[in-house]
C-alpha positions, 0 to 999 in steps of 0.5 A: 553126769552132764556134758554140754556143747554151746554154739553162739554164732553172734558171740554175745550170749554164751561166752560167759559160760566158757570154762565151766566144767560141763563143756565138751569144748569151749563155746563155739562161735565159728559156723564151720566148727559148729557144723563139725560139732553137730556132725560129731553129735550125730555120730555119737548118737549112733554110737550110743544107739549101738551100745544101748542095743548091745547091752539091752538097755532102754536108755542111758540111765539104765545103761549106766546102772549096768556098767563100771564107773569108767564106762558110764555115758554122760547126758549131752545137751547141745545149746544153740543161740540163734539157730537162724543166724547159724544157718545163714552163716553156714551151709544151710543144707548141712546145718539142716 
């Protein structure tokens, strides 16, 4: 299982991927929305660390073998086109 978040601050490269079934959200063009999605990803990462610790799993693949289909965790990939542009448009400290 794979889910993706795509961030395209310049609005020219990743828009063609809108609508693909693997996206967690439509391609993000807004710096504030991008920041919020990255904050969500950090919180999700921490939640997953807790889950892996509780189930004594070394990684998502091992965890997914132990649980019912409805509880499986997808891998999440975040693609950012032009990170420098995102940092210039948004609050640089928060993006870092």
